[in-house]
C-alpha positions in Angstrom: 0.0 0.0 0.0 1.2 3.5 -0.8 2.0 4.9 2.6 0.7 8.3 1.6 -2.8 7.0 1.5 -2.7 6.0 5.2 -4.6 8.3 7.6 -2.1 10.7 9.2 -4.8 12.7 11.0 -7.9 11.6 13.1 -11.4 12.4 11.9 -11.3 15.6 14.0 -8.1 16.6 12.3 -5.6 15.8 15.1 -2.1 14.8 13.9 -1.1 11.2 14.3 2.4 9.8 14.7 2.9 9.4 10.9 1.8 13.0 10.5 5.0 14.0 12.3 7.0 12.0 9.8 8.0 9.4 12.4 9.2 6.3 10.5 7.4 3.2 11.6 7.8 -0.3 10.1 5.2 -2.4 8.5 2.3 -1.8 6.1 -0.9 -0.3 7.8 -4.4 -0.7 6.5 -6.2 2.4 5.1 -7.5 3.7 8.5 -4.4 2.4 10.3 -6.7 1.3 13.1 -8.3 -1.8 14.6 -11.4 -1.0 12.4 -9.3 -2.1 9.4 -10.3 -5.6 10.4 -13.6 -6.2 8.6 -16.6 -6.1 10.9 -14.8 -4.5 13.9 -16.5 -1.3 15.2 -15.3 1.1 17.9 -17.5 3.5 19.8 -17.0 6.1 22.6 -18.9 7.9 25.3 -16.8 10.8 26.5 -17.5 12.7 29.8 -15.7 16.0 30.3 -17.3 18.5 32.7 -16.5 20.7 35.6 -13.4 22.2 37.1 -11.9 22.9 40.5 -11.5 21.0 43.7 -12.3 17.3 44.1 -15.8 16.8 45.6 -17.2 13.3 45.6 -19.9 13.0 43.0 -19.6 16.7 42.0 -15.9 17.0 41.2 -14.4 17.5 37.7 -15.1 14.7 35.4 -12.6 13.5 32.8 -13.5 9.9 31.9 -15.7 7.8 29.6 -16.3 4.4 28.0 -14.9 2.7 24.9 -16.7 -0.1 23.2 -15.2 -2.5 20.7 -17.5 -4.8 18.8 -15.6 -7.6 17.0 -18.4 -8.4 14.5 -20.6 -5.3 14.9 -23.9 -5.1 16.7 -25.4 -7.9 14.6 -22.5 -10.2 15.5 -23.1 -10.0 19.3 -23.6 -13.6 20.5 -21.4 -15.1 17.8 -18.5 -17.0 19.4 -15.0 -16.1 18.1 -11.7 -17.6 19.0 -10.0 -15.5 21.6 -7.2 -15.5 24.2 -6.0 -13.2 26.9 -2.7 -12.5 28.6 -1.9 -10.7 31.9 1.5 -9.1 31.6 1.1 -7.5 35.0 -2.0 -8.2 37.0 -2.5 -4.9 38.9 -5.8 -4.4 37.0 -9.1 -5.9 35.9 -10.6 -7.6 32.9 -13.9 -9.3 33.7 -14.8 -12.5 31.9 -11.1 -13.5 31.7 -11.6 -16.8 33.5 -14.2 -17.9 30.8 -11.9 -16.7 28.0 -9.2 -18.9 29.5 -11.5 -21.9 29.9 -13.4 -21.8 26.6 -11.2 -19.8 24.3 -14.1 -17.9 22.9 -15.6 -14.4 23.0 -19.1 -13.4 22.0 -19.8 -10.1 23.7 -18.8 -6.4 23.1 -15.6 -5.4 24.9 -15.8 -2.3 27.1 -12.9 -0.3 28.5 -13.4 2.4 31.2 -11.9 3.7 34.4 -11.0 1.5 37.4 -14.1 2.3 39.5 -16.6 2.2 36.6 -16.3 -1.5 35.7 -19.7 -2.2 37.5 -22.0 0.0 35.5 -20.3 -1.0 32.2 -20.7 -4.6 33.0 -24.4 -4.0 33.7 -24.6 -1.9 30.6 -23.5 -4.7 28.3 -26.1 -7.0 29.9 -28.9 -4.4 29.4 -27.9 -3.7 25.8 -27.9 -7.5 25.0 -31.2 -8.0 26.8 -32.7 -5.2 24.8 -31.2 -5.9 21.4 -30.4 -9.6 21.4 -32.9 -11.2 23.8 -32.2 -14.7 22.4 -28.6 -14.3 23.5 -29.6 -12.9 26.9 -31.7 -16.0 27.6 -28.4 -17.6 28.4 -25.8 -16.5 31.0 -23.7 -13.5 30.0 -20.1 -12.9 31.1 -19.2 -9.4 29.6 -15.6 -8.4 29.1 -14.9 -5.0 30.8 -11.4 -3.8 31.4 -10.1 -0.7 33.1 -7.2 1.7 33.8 -6.9 4.4 36.5 -7.7 8.0 35.8 -7.9 9.4 39.3 -5.2 12.0 38.8 -7.5 14.0 36.5 -10.9 12.6 37.2 -13.3 12.4 40.2 -12.9 8.6 39.9 -14.9 7.8 43.1 -18.0 9.7 41.9 -20.7 7.7 40.1 -20.2 9.6 36.8 -20.1 6.6 34.4 -23.5 5.1 34.2 -25.2 2.1 32.5 -26.5 4.6 29.9 -23.0 5.7 29.0 -22.0 2.0 28.5 -25.0 1.5 26.2 -24.2 4.8 24.4 -20.7 3.6 23.6 -22.0 0.4 22.1 -24.6 2.3 20.1 -22.0 4.8 18.9 -19.7 2.1 17.6 -18.7 2.5 13.9 -16.1 1.4 11.4 -13.5 3.3 9.4 -11.3 6.0 10.8 -11.6 6.5 14.6 -10.8 9.3 17.0 -7.8 9.0 19.3 -6.3 10.7 22.3 -8.6 11.9 25.1 -11.8 10.1 24.1 -13.9 7.3 25.5 -12.3 5.3 28.3 -9.0 7.1 27.5 -10.3 10.6 28.3 -8.5 11.0 31.6 -5.5 8.7 31.0 -1.8 9.6 31.0 1.1 7.9 29.2 4.8 8.6 30.1 3.5 11.5 32.2 2.1 13.1 29.0 -1.5 13.1 28.0 -2.4 9.6 26.8 -5.6 7.6 26.3 -7.0 5.9 23.2 -4.7 4.9 20.3 -4.9 2.4 17.5 -3.0 1.1 14.5 -3.1 -1.8 12.0 -0.8 -3.9 9.9 -1.4 -5.9 6.7 0.1 -9.4 6.6 0.6 -11.1 3.3 -0.1 -14.8 3.5 0.5 -16.5 0.2 -2.8 -16.3 -1.8 -4.2 -13.4 0.2 -3.7 -10.7 2.8 -4.9 -10.5 6.4 -5.2 -7.5 8.8 -4.0 -7.3 12.4 -5.4 -4.3 14.3 -4.5 -3.1 17.8 -6.4 -0.7 20.1 -4.8 0.5 23.3 -6.0 2.4 26.4 -2.6 3.8 27.2 -2.1 4.9 30.8 1.4 3.7 31.7 5.1 4.6 31.8 7.4 7.1 33.5 8.7 10.1 31.7 12.3 9.0 31.8 11.5 5.8 30.0 10.0 7.3 26.8 11.5 6.2 23.5 10.3 7.1 20.1 11.4 5.4 16.9 14.2 3.8 18.8 15.5 7.1 20.3 15.5 7.5 24.1 13.8 10.9 24.6 12.6 10.7 28.2 15.4 12.7 29.8 15.4 15.2 26.9 11.7 15.8 27.5 11.9 15.7 31.3 10.8 19.3 31.9 7.2 20.1 32.8 6.3 16.9 34.7 3.6 17.8 37.3 2.6 14.2 37.7 6.0 13.2 39.1 5.8 16.0 41.6 2.2 15.0 42.6 2.9 11.4 43.3 6.4 11.6 44.9 6.7 7.9 44.7 7.1 5.0 42.2 6.6 6.3 38.7 5.3 4.4 35.7 2.0 3.3 37.3 -1.4 3.5 35.6 -2.0 0.5 33.3 -2.6 -0.5 29.7 -5.4 -2.4 28.2 -4.7 -3.8 24.7 -7.2 -5.4 22.3 -5.9 -7.2 19.2 -8.2 -8.2 16.3 -7.4 -10.1 13.1 -9.4 -11.7 10.3 -6.7 -14.4 10.0 -8.1 -17.8 11.0 -6.6 -18.7 14.4 -7.1 -21.1 17.2 -7.7 -19.8 20.7 -4.2 -20.6 21.7 -2.8 -18.7 18.8 -4.9 -15.7 19.8 -3.4 -15.9 23.2 0.0 -16.0 21.6 -0.8 -12.7 19.8 -1.9 -11.2 23.1 1.5 -12.1 24.6 3.2 -10.0 22.0 1.6 -6.7 23.0 4.2 -6.1 25.7 7.0 -6.3 23.2 5.4 -3.4 21.3 5.0 -1.4 24.5 8.6 -2.0 25.3 9.6 -0.4 22.0 8.2 2.8 23.4 10.4 2.5 26.5 8.4 0.9 29.4 9.9 -1.8 31.5 6.5 -2.7 33.0 5.8 -1.2 36.4 4.6 -3.2 39.3 1.8 -0.7 39.7 0.7 -0.9 36.1 -2.1 -3.4 35.2 -1.2 -4.5 31.7 -3.8 -6.9 30.3 -4.4 -7.9 26.7 -7.0 -9.7 24.7 -6.7 -11.0 21.1 -9.4 -12.4 18.9 -10.0 -13.8 15.4 -13.1 -12.8 13.4 -12.6 -15.9 11.2 -14.5 -19.2 11.8 -17.6 -17.4 13.3 -19.5 -19.6 15.8 -17.3 -22.6 15.1 -16.6 -22.9 18.8 -20.3 -22.9 19.6 -21.2 -25.4 16.9 -24.6 -25.9 15.3 -25.5 -29.5 15.4 -28.7 -31.5 15.8 -30.2 -31.9 19.3 -30.0 -35.2 21.1 -27.1 -37.6 21.4 -23.9 -36.8 19.5 -23.8 -38.1 16.0 -21.5 -38.0 12.9 -22.7 -34.4 12.4 -21.9 -33.3 16.0 -18.5 -31.9 15.2 -17.3 -28.4 14.5 -14.3 -27.5 12.3 -11.9 -24.5 12.1 -9.4 -23.4 9.6 -6.2 -22.0 11.1 -2.8 -20.7 10.2 -0.2 -23.4 11.0 1.8 -22.5 14.1 5.0 -22.4 12.0 3.5 -19.6 9.9 2.7 -17.3 12.8 5.8 -15.1 13.0 4.5 -12.4 10.6 1.4 -12.1 12.7 3.5 -11.7 15.8 5.5 -9.0 14.1 2.3 -7.2 13.1 1.1 -7.1 16.7 4.4 -5.6 17.9 4.5 -3.0 15.2 0.9 -1.9 15.5 1.2 -1.7 19.3 4.2 0.6 19.1 2.4 2.9 16.7 -0.9 2.8 18.8 1.0 4.1 21.8 2.5 7.0 19.7 -0.9 7.8 18.2 -2.4 8.1 21.7 0.4 10.5 22.6 0.6 12.6 19.5 -3.1 13.0 18.8 -3.6 14.8 22.1 -3.7 18.1 24.0 -3.0 19.2 27.5 -5.7 18.5 30.1 -6.5 20.1 33.5 -8.7 18.1 35.8 -9.5 17.6 39.5 -7.8 19.9 42.0 -6.2 21.7 39.1 -4.0 18.7 38.3 -2.5 19.1 34.9 -1.1 16.8 32.3 0.9 18.3 29.5 0.7 17.1 25.9 3.6 15.5 24.2 5.7 18.5 22.8 5.5 17.5 19.2 7.9 20.2 18.0 10.6 19.1 20.4 10.1 15.5 19.4 10.4 16.2 15.7 13.4 18.5 16.3 15.1 15.7 18.4 14.5 13.1 15.7 15.7 15.4 12.9 18.9 16.1 14.8 19.6 12.4 14.9 18.7 11.8 11.3 15.6 9.7 12.1 13.3 12.2 10.4 14.4 13.8 7.2 15.0 17.5 7.4 
């Protein structure tokens, strides 16, 4: 694909990493987002209101909900191969025990703040009961993940509601998606700069056809000194203006990262889990060593072989027709898909940082935006960016 056709700005016109000329390996899809995987939709509900001092239930709100629908709204209830990986378990992803047991996912995936998992969990159930009652007749185990936004947000207030979770699902769409301080990523920080929602994709050629691997991150991790861009350590060079470090006066790098990987390549659940295990390698390219206080949890899924894990066979005793079958990429051919995850993850982090602006939240706490001019100047001085 001609790299010039890849989206270098978000739908709102915010610059993405490629818009700065940062050289990044691999071939992206047209939107360079998880939505390049056919059928995958992403929706947001963003809550920004109020200023001033923290006041439980009435304080400044900087939060929201992100919904990822692997096969769109019509595909809710269709089982897909999936696997999850906890790189560091200081976080939450509901439904993970069933993912581990059955290797399948059939619900929307929601991402929010740490103290809003409950209403989002209920919101998925209510949405399914309302729109897919035949699916809700069975037990539901929604997947809801979180990262902490309490530096900027009145996190203990009940600001995220069931309705916001439903709104995010209803808002889900394909194509180019917004990034930065939107949805669940609204109040998040990354490398002590403004972080949040970021996405990227890679095309993998596989003999007779091409597949797409897409990554979506809620990026809320890393200490300033760790930051590396395009292989260049820049954390110390960008150390100035770091109010978060002064605020916490303790271990830095905390916060968490949730990563969702989707592909249309036919994979087994164990192979999806293997993709999820590669997300930390992409994060590491941006500098993080993985803080003890960062909950880094990842889920990967394949949209191929829909419902093969559920099976559709006659009632009664098992018969010759009571089997299900799945195509899958041989394990020995997985390396290019692993590479795609690592590359897309690295770029998704940078997109979350670049497509962002400074934010002030509770108690006047402030998170600066990544200084894009300083980044480009530093990379030009090292010959990484032409100029």
